[in-house]
C-alpha positions as CSV (number, residue, x, y, z in Angstrom):
1,R,-25.6,21.9,-60.4
2,N,-21.9,21.7,-61.6
3,L,-22.0,22.5,-65.3
4,I,-18.5,21.4,-66.1
5,I,-18.5,18.0,-67.5
6,N,-15.9,15.7,-66.6
7,G,-14.1,17.9,-64.0
8,A,-13.1,15.1,-61.5
9,M,-10.8,13.6,-64.8
10,Q,-12.4,10.7,-64.4
11,V,-13.2,9.6,-68.3
12,A,-10.2,9.2,-70.8
13,Q,-11.5,7.4,-73.6
14,R,-9.1,8.5,-75.7
15,G,-6.3,7.1,-73.5
16,T,-4.6,8.0,-70.5
17,S,-1.3,9.6,-71.9
18,S,-0.7,11.1,-75.1
19,T,2.2,13.8,-76.7
20,S,0.1,15.4,-78.8
21,S,-1.7,18.9,-79.0
22,T,-5.5,19.2,-79.1
23,Y,-7.5,16.4,-77.3
24,G,-5.9,13.3,-76.2
25,S,-6.1,12.1,-72.7
26,V,-8.8,13.0,-70.6
27,D,-12.1,13.9,-71.6
28,R,-13.4,17.3,-72.4
29,F,-10.2,18.8,-71.6
30,R,-7.6,20.2,-74.5
31,I,-4.7,21.8,-75.4
32,V,-4.3,25.0,-77.5
33,N,-0.9,25.9,-78.4
34,S,-0.3,28.8,-81.0
35,N,2.9,29.3,-82.5
36,T,4.9,27.5,-80.3
37,D,8.5,26.0,-82.5
38,E,10.3,24.3,-79.7
39,A,7.6,22.8,-76.5
40,A,7.6,19.0,-76.1
41,F,4.8,18.5,-73.5
42,T,2.8,15.1,-72.6
43,Q,-1.0,15.1,-71.4
44,K,-2.1,12.6,-68.6
45,Q,-4.8,11.5,-66.5
46,V,-2.8,10.0,-63.4
47,T,-3.7,9.4,-59.8
48,D,-1.9,12.0,-58.5
49,S,-5.6,13.6,-56.6
50,P,-6.2,15.5,-53.6
51,D,-8.1,13.8,-50.7
52,G,-11.8,13.1,-52.0
53,F,-10.7,12.5,-55.8
54,G,-9.3,9.6,-57.6
55,N,-7.9,11.1,-61.0
56,S,-6.1,14.9,-62.3
57,Y,-5.3,16.2,-65.5
58,E,-1.5,16.7,-66.1
59,F,0.4,19.0,-68.2
60,D,3.8,17.7,-68.3
61,V,7.2,19.5,-70.1
62,T,9.7,17.0,-71.8
63,T,10.9,19.7,-74.2
64,A,11.4,23.7,-73.0
65,E,10.4,26.6,-75.0
66,S,13.5,28.2,-74.7
67,T,12.3,31.8,-75.7
68,L,8.8,32.4,-75.5
69,A,7.7,35.0,-78.3
70,A,5.2,37.5,-77.8
71,D,2.7,35.7,-80.1
72,E,3.2,32.5,-78.4
73,S,0.5,31.1,-76.4
74,F,-0.5,27.6,-74.4
75,I,-4.0,27.2,-72.8
76,I,-6.0,24.0,-71.5
77,R,-9.4,24.3,-72.3
78,T,-12.7,22.8,-71.5
79,I,-15.7,24.0,-74.0
80,L,-19.6,24.2,-72.6
81,E,-22.3,23.8,-75.0
82,A,-24.6,26.5,-75.5
83,N,-27.8,25.0,-74.9
84,T,-26.6,23.7,-70.8
85,L,-26.2,27.3,-70.1
86,Q,-29.7,29.1,-70.4
87,S,-30.1,29.2,-66.8
88,L,-27.6,31.3,-66.6
89,A,-29.1,33.9,-68.3
90,F,-26.8,35.7,-70.1
91,G,-27.6,38.9,-71.8
92,T,-30.5,40.0,-69.9
93,S,-30.8,41.8,-66.8
94,S,-31.5,38.9,-65.0
95,A,-27.5,37.6,-65.4
96,K,-26.6,35.2,-62.6
97,Q,-23.5,35.1,-61.2
98,I,-21.1,32.3,-61.6
99,T,-18.1,30.5,-59.5
100,I,-15.5,28.4,-61.0
101,S,-13.6,26.3,-58.3
102,F,-10.8,24.1,-59.0
103,Y,-7.9,22.5,-57.7
104,V,-4.7,23.1,-58.6
105,K,-1.0,21.6,-58.3
106,A,1.7,22.9,-60.0
107,Y,5.8,23.7,-59.7
108,Q,6.2,27.1,-60.6
109,T,4.3,29.9,-58.2
110,G,3.1,32.7,-59.2
111,T,0.2,34.1,-61.2
112,Y,-2.2,32.2,-63.6
113,V,-4.8,33.1,-65.7
114,L,-8.2,32.0,-66.0
115,N,-10.0,33.6,-68.8
116,I,-13.4,33.0,-69.9
117,Y,-15.3,33.7,-73.3
118,S,-18.6,33.2,-75.2
119,D,-18.6,32.4,-78.5
120,D,-21.5,33.6,-79.4
121,S,-21.4,37.2,-78.6
122,A,-17.7,37.7,-79.0
123,R,-16.7,38.4,-75.1
124,A,-14.7,37.6,-72.5
125,Y,-13.7,37.9,-68.5
126,T,-10.3,37.5,-67.3
127,A,-9.1,36.4,-64.0
128,N,-6.2,35.7,-61.7
129,Y,-5.2,33.3,-59.4
130,T,-2.5,32.2,-57.7
131,I,-0.4,28.9,-56.7
132,N,1.0,30.2,-53.2
133,Q,3.6,26.7,-52.8
134,S,4.9,24.3,-54.8
135,A,4.1,21.1,-55.5
136,T,1.0,21.6,-53.7
137,W,-2.4,21.0,-54.0
138,E,-4.5,24.0,-53.6
139,R,-8.2,24.6,-53.9
140,K,-9.3,28.2,-55.9
141,S,-12.5,30.1,-56.1
142,I,-13.2,32.6,-58.5
143,T,-16.5,34.1,-58.8
144,I,-17.2,36.0,-61.8
145,T,-20.5,39.1,-62.5
146,G,-23.3,38.0,-64.6
147,D,-22.7,39.0,-68.5
148,T,-26.1,41.5,-69.0
149,V,-25.2,42.1,-72.9
150,G,-24.0,39.1,-74.6
151,A,-26.6,36.3,-74.8
152,I,-25.6,32.6,-75.2
153,T,-27.6,31.3,-78.3
154,N,-30.0,28.3,-77.4
155,D,-28.4,25.4,-79.8
156,N,-25.9,22.8,-79.4
157,G,-23.1,24.8,-80.7
158,A,-20.0,26.3,-78.0
159,G,-21.3,28.7,-75.3
160,L,-18.6,28.9,-72.8
161,Y,-15.1,28.5,-73.3
162,V,-12.9,28.4,-70.5
163,N,-9.2,28.6,-70.7
164,F,-6.6,27.8,-68.3
165,F,-3.5,29.9,-69.3
166,L,0.0,28.1,-68.7
167,A,2.1,30.6,-70.9
168,T,1.6,33.4,-73.0
169,G,3.4,36.2,-74.9
170,T,3.2,40.0,-74.9
171,N,0.8,40.3,-77.6
172,Y,-2.1,38.8,-75.0
173,T,-1.4,40.6,-71.8
174,S,-0.6,44.3,-72.6
175,S,-4.7,45.4,-71.9
176,T,-7.0,45.5,-68.9
177,A,-10.1,45.2,-71.7
178,H,-11.8,42.9,-69.6
179,K,-10.0,41.9,-66.6
180,N,-12.3,41.1,-63.7
181,Q,-15.5,42.5,-66.2
182,W,-17.3,40.9,-69.4
183,A,-16.6,42.9,-72.5
184,S,-16.1,42.6,-76.2
185,F,-13.0,40.4,-76.5
186,N,-9.5,42.1,-77.0
187,T,-6.2,40.3,-77.9
188,A,-4.3,42.3,-76.0
189,S,-6.6,41.6,-72.7
190,W,-7.0,37.6,-73.2
191,A,-4.3,37.0,-70.4
192,H,-3.8,39.7,-68.7
193,G,-1.7,39.5,-65.4
194,Q,-0.2,35.8,-66.4
195,T,3.3,35.9,-65.0
196,V,4.2,31.8,-65.6
197,N,5.8,30.6,-68.5
198,V,5.2,26.5,-67.5
199,L,7.1,26.1,-71.2
200,S,10.0,27.3,-70.0
201,S,11.5,24.1,-68.0
202,T,11.4,20.4,-67.8
203,D,10.8,20.8,-64.5
204,N,7.6,22.3,-64.7
205,Y,4.5,20.6,-64.6
206,W,0.4,21.4,-64.2
207,K,-2.1,19.4,-62.7
208,I,-5.8,20.1,-61.8
209,T,-8.9,18.3,-60.8
210,G,-12.3,19.2,-58.7
211,V,-13.5,21.6,-61.6
212,Q,-17.1,23.1,-60.9
213,L,-18.9,25.9,-62.8
214,E,-21.8,26.6,-60.9
215,V,-24.6,29.3,-60.7
216,G,-23.8,31.7,-57.4
217,S,-21.0,33.8,-55.5
218,V,-20.4,30.2,-53.4
219,A,-17.9,27.9,-54.3
220,T,-20.0,24.5,-52.8
221,D,-18.6,21.2,-52.5
222,F,-17.8,19.2,-55.7
223,E,-20.8,17.4,-57.5
């Protein structure tokens, strides 16, 4: 049922801690940062987790980005292979709703962005979620309509990119082109609604576990 691999952050074959970008600690989850010139950070597999889980993925700021420029962005990403997504029937009139759910804990409260990008069709869907209480595990759930336009090729290439934004400059927030709807990818709509800048202070961190993407409009118990 769960289309996310390693959503409980149990596997970390590269090691439990890394200061590098891209893949470094928890399998299948990577950092994608663009144009940040000051920020330093650690990505980790840690045991801090909500009830029912043993691990989480932690992003921790060790050197702040003093000024977030318009072209800077910071994403935690997992990629789903296209041939595992054929049951979604994207690109047809039978395209199915999907629901993504996860547990998240962060120092900063406020509005964050979750973006889904379809690699084969270059289409995207941008949604927001809110962290209401600092340093507290919260479960989030977002239901996304099926994309009747953009098909996902049945091969072993990238199917969907699941992007969790932690910081973004204004180049990525000025448009609502694919806010709460599927549409052709627009750079200015990629992170619309993001108000939090996790890179702003060494006090800041962001943790996630229990990530699940499933067919339907209801977030079921984690598989």
